Every structure is written in structure tokens, then in C-alpha cells.
C-alpha positions, 0 to 999 in steps of 0.5 A: 527474381524469376528467369523468364523466357526460353532457356537452353538445357543446362550443360552436362560438363563444363571445361571437360568436368562432368557435372552433377546436380545436388538437390537439398532444402535450405531456408525452406526452399529447395536449391539445385546446384550444378557442380563437379561431380567428384575429385576424380573428374577434376583430376582428369583435367587438372593439368588444363588449369593453372591451379587445381580447380578445387572451386568447381566442387560444392563443398560443405562450407558453402551449404553451411554458410548459405544456411547461416545466411537464411537464419540471420535475424537481420536480414539482407534486404538492400545490403551490398554483398561481396563474395570471395572465392565463390566457387559454384556460387551458392552463398551468393545466390542465396544472399541475392535471393534474400534481397541483398543488392548488389551482389558480386561474386569473384573467383580466380578462374572463369570456370567457376564464374560460369557455374555461378551463372548457371546456378543462379539461373537454375534457381531463378535468381538474377541480378548478380555481377560476376568478375574474375579477381586475383587477391593479389592484384585486387582492384575493387574499391567499393565498400560492402555491408557484407563480405563472404567466403566459403572454405577461402582461409585454409592457406596462410599465404591467402591471410594477408591479401584477405585482410587487405580486402576487408580493410579496403572493402568492408564498409563502416559497421559492416561485417565479414562471414567466412565458413570454414570446416576446421582447416589447419591454418584457420586459427592463424588467421583469426588470431591475425585479425585480433591482433590487427584490431578486428573482433572475431567470433564464431558459430558451429554448424553441422553440415552433410558431407558432400563426399562419401569417403568422409564422415556423414556430418561435418562441423563447419565454423561461421566466422564473423569478423567486425572492425 
């Protein structure tokens, strides 16, 4: 899915946030991801956003989920994929690269979707649908074979809306994959889903830390949820 034709130089900032290109190997190829340089750069412009724009950072959970997708034995050719809280968009872009179709990336801030678009183009991937979305006012009625999200289940107030989206949008026989680096409220989400009758399992993935002040390696759980 190459991008063809003349292209403009990539932006060096978005909404006043300086961008950095992070390069790494996943699934046998190099991925170049534009994201906010660091937390400090977000703090400088945070007053311009309704909520703090964490999604403009590249998080370890996104890298771990992208890696997990490339290692999935069943593959994704022809599967429909919905990404929730896409942020800079890496997992959805990887899913599309692996043959998923259609792929819909959603986020609640337009600047994140701008980064999704930029990163897809930077990595030669096209054909992804982008949409602003509010989980509390969800209006997508389509069914998806796979629903994915990176670091999206860390707040307990988000658990009920996410569960409702799974109930509404996950196709029969489908599954959801959530990447989580051990956030405090994640066990509550898992327990709530089990109580609702869902099957929940997880696999631990090591991921290199994206932030120099933390540990060198972060353990990320890839949590699989099935009906």
C-alpha cells in the first residue's frame, strides 16, 4: 500500500507541540513514528486543549500492541479493525499494513488524528478511515472483527463506555486486544468484563521505555477479550 506522488516535507510541530521521529523495528521492518517530543512539550500547550493531550505521545503500550499484531498466528487479511483512542496511530497502521480492511482509527482530539494521518503516510500505508469519537456519545453501529486500544483502560470511568462499545460493535466470533502497562484500575476492568460474561486472558510483552526518566524496559499486558 505505497504512497505515490509528490509529498510535502513532514511538519516539525502540531498544534504548537514539537514533534520527534521515533524509529524502531517491528515485524521485520522499520517504522518511523512522529509524536510529541516529551511531556514538557505538552505541558507548554496543555491550556489549549480541553483535556491534557496524552495521546500525542508515543507510549510503550502502542509499541507492544503493534508487535503483538505482527506475531498473531491467524493474521489480519480482510479483517475489519476499529482502533479506540488511536493517539499517534501505530497499532492501527500496522494492522492495515498486515492486510486488515477496513481499518477505522478514532480519537477524541483532532490533532491525534492528524498524527495518525501523518504516520500512515510516513510509513507507506494508505486506506485508513479516521474519525473523531466520544465514547460517551458513541454513534458507530458497524461490526468489527477486531477492536484494539493502547493504554485506554486506565481510568475506571472509561470502563462502562468501553464495555458498551464492545457489546455494540464487536462482531460474533471477534475479539478485542487492549495493551496496558499495569495501570492501577486495569484489574477492575478485567473483573467487570468477566462478570459480564466475557472471556479475558492476557500475555506479557516487554517494551523499551519511551521516556528516559523511567525503567529501560516496561512490561505491557496484551489483554484479549472475547464474548
